[in-house]
C-alpha positions in Angstrom: 176.0 111.8 82.0 176.1 115.1 80.3 177.6 115.2 76.8 177.9 118.6 75.1 178.9 119.5 71.5 181.9 121.7 71.7 184.1 123.5 69.1 187.7 123.5 70.1 189.7 126.1 68.2 193.4 126.8 68.3 194.2 130.1 70.0 195.4 131.5 66.7 192.0 130.6 65.1 193.6 128.6 62.3 192.2 125.2 63.0 189.2 123.8 64.9 187.3 120.6 65.5 183.8 119.8 66.8 183.5 117.0 69.3 181.2 115.6 71.9 182.7 116.2 75.3 181.7 114.9 78.7 181.0 117.5 81.4 183.0 116.2 84.4 182.5 118.3 87.5 184.8 116.0 89.3 187.6 117.1 87.0 188.8 120.0 89.1 191.4 122.6 88.3 192.6 126.1 89.0 191.9 127.2 85.4 189.7 126.1 82.5 191.0 122.8 81.0 189.9 120.4 78.4 191.3 116.9 78.3 191.6 115.6 74.7 192.6 112.2 73.3 195.9 112.3 71.4 194.2 112.0 67.9 192.2 115.2 68.5 195.3 117.1 69.7 197.1 116.0 66.6 194.3 117.2 64.4 194.6 120.6 66.0 198.4 120.6 65.6 198.9 122.3 68.9 202.7 121.8 68.7 202.7 124.4 66.0 201.6 127.2 68.4 202.9 126.2 71.9 205.2 123.6 73.4 203.7 121.1 75.8 205.0 120.7 79.4 205.0 117.6 81.5 202.1 117.8 84.0 200.8 115.6 86.8 197.1 115.5 87.9 195.7 113.7 90.9 192.6 111.6 90.1 189.5 111.3 92.3 190.8 108.1 93.7 194.2 109.6 94.6 196.3 108.3 91.8 198.8 110.5 90.0 198.5 110.6 86.2 201.2 112.0 83.9 199.9 114.3 81.2 201.0 116.8 78.6 199.7 120.3 79.1 199.4 123.0 76.4 198.8 126.2 78.3 196.1 128.5 77.0 196.3 126.8 73.6 192.6 126.8 72.6 189.3 128.6 72.7 186.3 126.4 73.6 182.7 127.0 72.6 179.5 125.1 73.4 177.4 124.6 70.3 173.7 124.0 70.5 170.9 124.2 67.9 170.0 127.8 68.8 173.2 129.3 70.2 176.9 129.2 70.6 178.4 130.1 74.0 182.1 131.1 74.3 184.8 131.5 73.6 186.7 130.5 76.8 190.4 130.3 76.6 191.5 126.9 77.9 194.6 124.8 78.5 194.6 121.4 76.9 195.6 118.2 78.7 196.6 115.2 76.7 196.3 111.7 78.1 197.6 109.2 75.6 195.0 106.5 76.4 192.0 108.9 76.7 189.0 108.0 74.7 186.8 111.0 75.3 187.1 114.8 75.6 186.5 116.0 79.1 185.6 119.5 80.3 186.7 120.5 83.8 184.7 122.4 86.4 186.3 125.8 85.7 185.6 125.5 82.0 182.0 124.4 82.5 181.5 127.4 84.8 182.9 129.9 82.3 180.8 128.3 79.6 177.7 129.0 81.9 176.6 125.3 82.0 174.2 124.4 84.7 173.5 120.7 85.3 169.8 120.1 86.3 169.6 116.3 86.4 172.7 114.2 86.6 171.1 110.9 85.7 169.1 112.2 82.7 171.8 114.6 81.4 169.4 117.6 81.6 171.1 121.0 81.6 170.7 124.7 80.7 172.7 127.8 80.4 172.9 130.0 83.5 170.6 132.6 82.0 168.0 130.0 81.2 167.4 128.6 84.7 163.7 128.0 85.3 162.9 128.8 81.6 164.5 126.1 79.5 165.8 122.5 79.8 168.3 121.0 77.3 169.1 117.3 76.8 172.5 115.7 76.6 173.7 114.4 73.2 
């Protein structure tokens, strides 16, 4: 499993949080999306800048899940010991019973994340391929 430290900042720049998020390449979308637990969304006070819309997502096993979606509400950064990559403007999905922040495939791609070893959580940035290996948190 790949866990990354990310900074999630409101689109207006007025609030941000740093969290560990799971890179989930099976979480597909047409645009960059981050799924956040409700407590993280409340901390960001997303309702102050954009109204959520009802949204339905199909899971990998074919189930439909009802979510709230805040379109283009945040900027996401990957934070490492030696660099910060981003920002990437992203929509936020809220699942009331979510326990972890999840990054979708489009967001991971725009953040230039390359997964080298799924089992060990070894990764690098796209410009580091063959020169550097990083470890999951």
